[in-house]
N, C-alpha and C positions, 0 to 999 in steps of 0.2 A: 460729359458722357459721350459715348460713341453713338451717332445717329445713322440710320440707314441712308444710302444714297438717294433712294426714291421713297420717301416716307408716304405713308397712306394719308388720306385727308384727315386732318385733325390731329395727326401724330405730333406735329410740332407744338400745337397748343398744349397737348397733354405733357410733353416734355418740359415746356416752359412752366406749367403748373407745378410739376415735381421740383423743378429748380427753385421756384419761388418758395416752396414749402420747406426748404432746407437752408441752413446758413451757408454762405458762400464757401467758407473754408472746408466744409464737409463734402461738397459736391465732387471734386476730382478724386478725393480719397476713396469715397464709397464706390464710385464707378470703377476705379482701378482695382479695388479689392474683389468686386464681383467678377470682373474679367480675369483677374489673376487667379481667382479660385477655380474658375472653369478651366483655365489653361493648365493649372497645377493638376487637377483631376485627370485631364486628358493626357498629360505627359506621364502621370503616374500609371494610368491604365495601360498606356503603350509600353511602359517599362515592365509592367507585370507580364504582359503578353510576350514581350521579347525574351524575358528570362524564364518563360514557361512556368510561372508561379501559380497558375490556377490549379494545376494538377494536385499539389499537396493538399488543397482544400477538400478534395474528394475524400481523403482519409479523415479529415475533421468531420465532414458530414456523415461518413460511415460510423464514426465513433458516436456522434450525436444520436443516430438511430439506435445504437446499442444502449446508450444511457436512457433513452425514452423507453426501451423495452424493460429495463430493470426498474423503472419507475412505475410501470403499469401494475395494476392490481390483478390478482388471480393469475390465470393462465391464458394469455391472449391467443386469439385464433391465428392460425398460420395463413389462412387464405387472404385476410385483410391486407397485411403488408406485401404479400406477393402481388395482389392486384394493384396496389399503389406503385410497386416497382415496375410492373409491366406498363402501366399507364404512362408514367413519366419517361420510361425508356422509349415508348412510341412517340411521345411528344418531342423528345430530344431528337429523334431521327427526322421528324417532320419539320422541326425548326432549326435544323443544323446550319442553314444559311445565315441565320441571325445569331451572332455570337453571344450577346448578353442573354437572350432567351435560352440558347443551348446550355450555357453555363448554369442557369437557374434550374433547368430541367434535370441536368446531370446531378446537381446538388441534391434535389429532392429525391431523385432515384437512389442515390447513395444512402440517404437517410432511411428510406424504406428497405434498402438492402441490409443495412445494419440491424434494423428491427427484425427482419426475416432471419438473419444469422442468429440472433439471440433466441428466437423461438425454436429454430431447428436444433441449436446446441442444447437447449434445455430439455427437449424431447429425447435427444440422443443419449444423454447421461442420466435420464430419469431412472432411479433405482430405489428400493425400499429403504426407509429410514426408521430407526427405532422411535416409538412414541412414548415409551415408558422405560423405567429401569428394569433390567433383566439380570437376574442372578441365577446362574446354572451352568451346566456343562456345554462345551462347544468343541468343535473340531474343524480343521481346515488346513490348507497349505499356507506355509509362510511365504509371503511374497517379497518382503524386504525386512532387514534387520538393521537397527541402528544401536551401536554400543553407546552406553551412557555411564557416567561415573557411578551411579547407583543401580545399575542393571542394564536392561535392554528394552527397546521399544520395537514392537513387531507390527507389521502390516499383514493381516491374515485374510486370505480368501476363504470365506466361511463355507463349510460343507454341511454342517448341522449345528443348530442352536436350540437347546431344550427350552420348551415353553413358547416358542415362536413358530408360527406356521410358515410354510415355504413361501407363500405369497408375501409375507411381511418380513422375511428374513433378509438382513442386509447382505450385500455382496462382499463388501470389505469392512473390516473393523480394525481399529488401531488400539492395541493394548500394551500396557507396560508390565514388564516382568522385573521384580525386585531382586532377582538372583541372576548370577552370571552363569546360567546353564549353557552348555555347548549347543546353541541353537543357530542354525544357518538357513538361508533362504532355500526353498525347495522341499523342506521337510514337511511331513504331515503330522500335526500335533493335536492333542486333545487335553482338556483340563477344565477347570471351573473358572469363571470370570464374572466380574460385575461390570455390566455394560449399561451405558446411558446414551441418550440422544446427543449428537454433537451440540456443543454449547452455543447459545444465542449471544448476541452482543451484550456486553455489560451495561450499555446505555444506548438509547436510540442515536444512531450516527456513529457508534463505535465500531471497532473491527468485528466483522461477522465471520467467526470461525465456522459456523454452521453452513454458510454459503460456500466457503472454500471446500469443506468436506463434501458437500453435495456434488460439486463439479468434479471432485476427485473420486467419486463413487463410494466414499466412506459413509456408512450408515450407522455407525456406533463407535464410541470410544469408552475406554475404561481400563481396568487392571485385572491381572490374573490373580486368582486366589489359590494359594498353595503352589504345588509343583506342576510342571508341564511335562507330559509324556509324549515321546516320539513313537509313532506307530506306523504300520504299513498302510499306505493309502488305499482306499477302496477302488480307485481307478487311476489310470495313468494321466498325469497332468498334461495339458496341451503343450505343444512344442513352443509356442510363444512364451508361455509361462515359464517353461524350463530354461529357455534362453535368458529371460529376465532374471530368474533366480541365480543362474550361473554368473551373470554380470554383477549382481548384487553381492554374491559371495566373494568374487574377485575384488570388488571394491573394499569389502571388509578386511580381507587379507592384506591389501596394500595399506589400508588405513592403520591397521595394527603395526605393520612394518615401519611405516613412516613415524608413527607416534613413539615406538620403541627406539628407533634409531636416533631421534632428536631428543625425546624425553621432556618432561615438564609441560607447562602450558604451551610452550612453543611447538611441542610435538602435536598437540591437538589442533592448533591453528594451522600448522603445516599440512597435516592430513586433510583438513577441511578444504584447503586451497586446491588440493589435487583431486580428491574423491567426492567432495561435497558433503561428507559425513561430519557434522558439527557436534555430535554428542559428546566427544571427549574434551571439548573446550570447557574449562571451569567457568562458572558463572561470574566470579570476580574478574576474570579476563575479559568476558563479554562486556561487563560494565566499564572497564578501562577503555576498551576499543570504542564503545559508544560515546564516552565522555570526550575522547579525542576526535570524534567525528570521522573515524576510519573503520567503523564496523562493516562497511560495505565490502571490505577486502575479503571477508570470510564467507560471503555469499557469492557463489559462482554466477557471474552475470556478464555484462558487456565488457567490463575491464579485463576480466580473466580470459574471456573468449578471444578478445582482440589480441591480448598479449600472447596467448598460446598459439593462435593462428599466425600471428606475426612472427613468432619464433620459428614455426614450421616454414613459413614463407622465406624468411631470411636464410635459414639453413639450406633449404632446397635450392634457392637461387645462387647461394655461394658455392654449393657443391656442383651445380650444373655449369657454373662459370669456369670451373677448372678444366673443362673440355672445350678447346677452341672450336671444334667443329659444331658442337651443339650451340655454343654461344653465338656463332656467326650465322648459322643456317636455321636455327629453331628459335621460336619466341620463348625464351627461357622464363621471362617474367610471367607469361600466361601459364606455362607448365608449373612454375612455383605456386601460382595462385590456385591451380587445381589441387596440388599437394596440400596447400594450406587449408582448402575447403575440406579435403578428406580428413586432415588432422583435426580440424574443428569438429567435424561430425563424430569422430572417434572420442574426442574429449567430452562432447555432450553426452554420448551414450555411457561412457565410463563414469561420469560424474553424477549420474542418476537421472538425467533428462527431466529435471525439475522444470516448472513453468518458466521461471526466470532464465534458466539455462537454455531451454529451447528457443525462447524469444531472442536471446543473445545470439544463438546459432543462426537463426534466420536472418538477423541483421548482418552478421558476418558473411553469410553466403551471398547476400545481395551485394555487399561491398566488394567481395572478390569477383562476383559475377560481373560487376561493372568493369573491373580490370580486364576480364576476358573479352568484352566488347569495346574496349578502348574508350571508356567513359570515366569521369572522375569517381573515385571510390567513395569519398565522403561528400555527400551533398544532401540538401533538403529533399530533393526528389527521391533519391534512394531511401531516405529515411521514411518517406511517405509510403513507398512500396513495401518496406519492411513492416510498417504499422498495419497496412491492409492485410498482409499475409498472416501476421500474428493474430489480429483481431478476427479474421475469418476462421482461424483454427481454434482459438480460445477467446471468445468475446468477453468472458467474465474477467479476463486479466485486466481489462480497462479500468475496473473498479479498484484494483489493488495498488499499493504503494510502489511495488517493484516496477510495473509498467510505467506508471506516471513519472516516477523520478528518473528512470533511465532514459526514457524518450525525451523528457524535458531537458536533461543535461546534454544529450547528444544533439538535439535540435538547436539548443542555444549555441553550442560549440560550432555546429555546422554553419550557422547563420552569421555569427559574429567574428569568428577567427579570420576569415578572409579580409574583413575590415581592419583587424589589428595587424595583419601582415603587410599592409601598405606602409612602406617606410619612405621617408624623404631621403633623396640622394645626399649622402654625406661623405663620399669618397670611400675608396677601398682601403682596408687596413693593410699596412705594409710589413711590419715586423711580426715575428713569430709570437712574441708575447702579446702584441696587440690583437692578433687574430685569435689567440687563445682566450684572452679576456672577452673579446666580442662573442666568441662561441659559448663560453660558460655563462656570460651575462644574458645572452639571448635566450638560451635554454632555461635559465632560472626565471627570467621574466615570463617566458611562455608558460612554464609550469604554474607560476603564481596566477597568471592571468586566466588560464584554463580552469584552474581550481576555483577561482573567484566566480567566473561565469557559471560553472556548474553548481556552485553553492547557492548563488542567488536564484538560479532557475528552479532548484529543487526545494528551496526553503518553504514555500507555501504548502507543498505536499507533505513535507516532514512535519510542519506544525499541525496540519490537518489530521494526519494519521497517527502520529506519535506524541503530539503536544510537547515536543522538545526542539530546541535549537542549540546547536553547538557553535558558539561564536568563534572558537579557536580551531574549528575544523579546517580552516584555511591553512593554519600553521601545521596541523597534524598531517594533512594530505600533502602539503608542499615538501615536508621533510621525509615522510614515510614512503610516498609513492615511487620515488626514484629507486629505493631498495626493492620494492615489489616488482617494478618494471624491468630493472636491469639485472637483478640477481635471483629473486624468488621464483618468478614464473619461468624464466629460461632454465633454471635448475630443475623446476618441476617437470618440464618437458624432457630434459635429458635424463632425469631419474626414472621416469616412466619407460623411456626407451632402454635404459640399462637394467631395469627390473627383471626381465626374463633371463638375463645373463647372470644375475646374482651380483652385479657390480654396482648396485645402486646406493649402498650404505654411505660411502663417502660423499656422494652427491646430496643425499638427504641431510647429512650433517652440515655440509656447506650451506644448504638452504636454511637449516635450522638456526645457524648463526645469524643469518640475515633476518629471519623471523624474530629472533630474540631481540635484535636491535629495533625492529619495528615495535615490539611490545614495550621496550624501554622508552622509545619516543612517545608511545601512547600514554604510558604512565607519567611521563614528564608533562605532556600537554594536558592530560586529564587532571593534573594537580594544580593547574591554574585556577584561581578563584573565579567562579561563575562559568566554568567550562561547560556545564549543562544547564540551560535555562528552560524551566517548565513554563509553557505559555498556555493560556486557555484554548480550548478546541475552536478552530475556525468554523464559522458557519458555511453552509453550502453556497450562499451568495458570495461571500468573500473569496472562496476557492474558485467559483465559476468565473468571477470577474478577473482574478489574477491569472487564471488559465487562459482566458480570452486575450488578456494583454500579452501574455507570453506567445500565444499563437500569432497574433498580429505582428509582434516584433520580429519573430523568427521566420515567418512565411512570406512577409512582404519584402519585395526586392527594391521597391522605390521608397520615396519619402512618406508613403502611406504608413510606414512603420511607426511614425510619430503619433499616429492615432492611438497607439497602445497606451499612451500616457493617461488617457481619460479613464479607461477601465482599471488601470493600475492604481491610479489615485483613489478612485472610489473603493476598490477592493482593499487597499491599505487602510482607508478610513473605517471600513467595516471590521477589518482585522484588529484595529486599535481599540474598538469598542465592542468587544464580544458580548453576546447575550448568554450569560451564565444561567444554568438551571439552579433553582433554589432547593430542590429535593431530587435525590437519586434513590430509586427503589429497586431492589433486586427482583429478578423475574419470579421468584417464589415467595417473596415477602420475608425471607430470612433476615434481611438487614436493610438499612436505609442510611442515607447521609442527608442531613437537614441543615440548612444555613441558619445559624443562630443569630442572636441580636448583635453579636460582635462582628458579623459579616463572614465568619469562617464556618466551614462545614463541621457538623457534629455527627458522629457515627453512633447508631443504636442498633441493637440486635447482633447477630452473628454474621459478619461479612467476611468472605475469604480474602486473603491478602491480595490475590490477583485482582479481584473486582474492586477492592478498595483502592488499589494503585490506579486502576483505570478511571475511577471517579475523581481522584485527586488530580490526575493529569488533565482530565477534561476541564476541571475548574481552574487550572493554572496554579495549583497548590503544590509546593515542593516538599511537603511533609511526607515522611515515610509511613507506610500502613500501620506500623507498630508504635507510632508516636502517641504518647500518653495524652497529649492535648486533644486528640481527636474525640475523646469521650468526656471532655470536661464541661460541655455546655448543655447537658441533659440532666433531668431529675428522674431518677429511676427507682423502682422497687421490684420485687420478684414478679409482679404482674405486668410490668411494662415500663415505658419511659415517656416523658413529655418534654418537648423542646419548644421554647418560645421563639417565634420568628420576629424579624425586625418591625413589622407593622402592627404588633400587638396581638395577633392571633397565636394559636398554639397548635402543634401537631403531636398526636399521640401515636405511640408505637406499642401495640397491645401484644403481650405474650400469653396472657391467661384470660379466659373468658369472663372471669369475675370483674375485670376492669372495664368491660364494655359499657356498663350502666353509667359510670362516671365520665369516661372519656368521650362517649358519644354525645353527652350533654354539654361538655365544656370545650372540647377541641373542634377546630374547624375541619381538620383532616385526620382521618384514622387509618393507620396502616397496620396490617396484621397478616400472619400466615395462616390464621384460623378462618373459619367461616363466620362472618359478622352476622348478628341477628337482624332480621328485617325491620326491627323497631329502632335501629340506630339512626339518629337524626342529624348526624354530622353532615356538613355540606358535601364532603367527598369521602367515600369509604373505598379503600383499596384492600380487599381481602383476598383470600386464596383463589376464589373463583374468578374474581375480576382480573387478578394478575395472571392467572393461567390463560385468559383470553388476550390480555394486552402484552404480556412479556415484560421485559425491563422497561421502566417508565421514569420519566423525568417531569417535574412540574416547575413552572415559573409563576411566581406570585406577583401579579400585577395589582394596581390599585383597585381596579373594578372587576377583574376576572382572573381565573387561574388557567394558564395555558398548559395543556396536557399533551405530552408527546410520548408515544409508546412504540415498541418495535413492531407490533402486529396491527395496531389500530390507527397509526398515523397521528395527526394533530387534531385536538379538540379543545374547546374552551368551556369553562363553567363560571357563571357570574358569582361574584363574592358578596358577602354581607359585611356590614360595618362591624368592627370588633367591639365587644362590650367594654365600656370605659372602666378604668381602674383608678382609684384615688391616687393622687401624686405621691410617690415614694412608697406605695404599698408593695410589700414583699410578695414574691410569688409563693403560693401555698406549697407547703412541703408535700411530697408525694411518697409517703411511707405507709405501707399496708401490710399487716401481719397476715400471712396465709398459712393454712394448714399444709403440712408436708405433702399430702396427696395432691394438692392443687398447684404445686410448683411445676413450671414448664419442664418438659423433657430436655435433656442435653442434646439429643440427636433430632434431626428433622423427622417428621412423620413419614410413615411408609409411603413410598411412591414419589418422594420429593428428594431433591439433592441441591446443595448449595452451588451457586454458580462459581466457576473457577476455571483456571487454565486447563485446557484439555491435556490429558495424559498422552 
């Protein structure tokens, strides 16, 4: 051990005592490890400061504050996070001479800033939301139109809605029209519609359509009943609305032109790549793209924005280089960057300015802005700036898969690609063939490597949000993306430029040929066995740990990145042992999925195909919603069903009030869309009133307690009773009861209720 030159009295005796307490062979090793650990931390800290890697953590702290806001109950006060932000900002100024304290104060200030942003954003978008089903006449301006194979989908700014007061009337509603009427954005329409509140998650932790609708200002969804009439508006629409309607109509015109020029499924995909309108893509084509792991190409995001802006940048720089005076006297690279930024902005506006598109635009603007100030275009620091801008504008995007997956992929590429580009000196290639092989091989290896890095970085979020993994996505992306990058997107830019001159059809047809090849590749890759793996939904703990591991790995510039192995290993362990729910119950009691004695889910009641698909994916079950085996583990009669669970208890699903007397006596859990009698003695009763307060609910049956998780109530537990013993080999009693015809349950839900399903 290292001893001080001037030890204090008694120090040598204490050192000797420690030495005597340890075996001789451990003394030098232990002393070296402690000293080496301190030196390693000191060097790592110096490296982080040298590379200015503390700044990206401000975006992480900002995002943590946003997550805390969305975990809060009710409507948090605005003054509390503002006070916290001000307090830590003042502390940061006071402690600016002490770097560690300054960093901590800035981190806490950013947490409070993120919380404040969430509170401000929620108040800014607050608008009425329907609380019940409304059937009646409505009128309003069409804000956006999306063509679909079976009709149109309209976004309508409501002017009047019968049966709803002005204070409760939603600002925007989204409705489906089953007819191909000549409707365009900007028209004022009237008709009858069936509207309902935006759907809640199909299960606690599932995708929340209602939250997305809230932040988009959509207060109701539904469908039009009958015909839609175009009438004269009572007032002139605002200028901003008229401009938006004109852009949307131009997008629809170009969508139809591209689709007609290309034809078939490739036409729908090609149109979506340019205008962002995906309604013309057939669902089988969507399934093929998902199976191949390349569905992201039809959602205008970072890839498309970078390719479009890069095409503008290359064309502008090549054109300006033709003029020697400009090339010698002007910074044509910066001029091309400005043109690329303008082109990216136009592409964003014309493609609909969706959340993912705007986020990609901001990232692209930051990247080309770095070119203007002579900084590296792609860096972790620029990515952190982009994240701060995006989250300040739309903090709710942090909860969505688009933000998480795109930033995870770009962050991983920004951090790891410089390491992969370090090549050992191996001599310069001499021959033309040698240089060509080196060029092709290097680019092929780079494409495979970048695809692999992006796939690994986004896999946890794909498993969490979609419960699917595409193991052959590496093959699909490696083969398809060169076509998209080198042919499809440049052709898209040229086609848009040629469209006003009427010379665009040959360009669209050339692009369509490349898109058709991409679809062929997707069909080939999707045909591999196991191309789509359904995995159980990851828990929040697993996702949080894997996200932390990714952040440490990509943000650390020193050997501190190896610390990411610990949360990664624990997160993978959690992911490998998911905690599946044993019961899934629809928000209105229309249907349920119960784990039977064979360990598989058994469906009872009437569950929509969409909700059934969400439950099966969350459980890691690859069966289709129409699989006959889903209903094989229950004993049913016209009054309801009973399912025996693995531990000997039973769960009753009641359809008719006459079944309560028996089921409340024999079943541990009773589920019903009816109002259960107060005399029901079952341990847990989930009836219409209970589910209205809880929303969609899941149960986990433990040995001693039932863990309840619901959309609105959070987590609860109920102690269990021991199951009543049955004689060995005793058969389960038959459940057949003759009911008079008047007691049979109705085929339709009772008034005021609706089955959960995919929003129209």
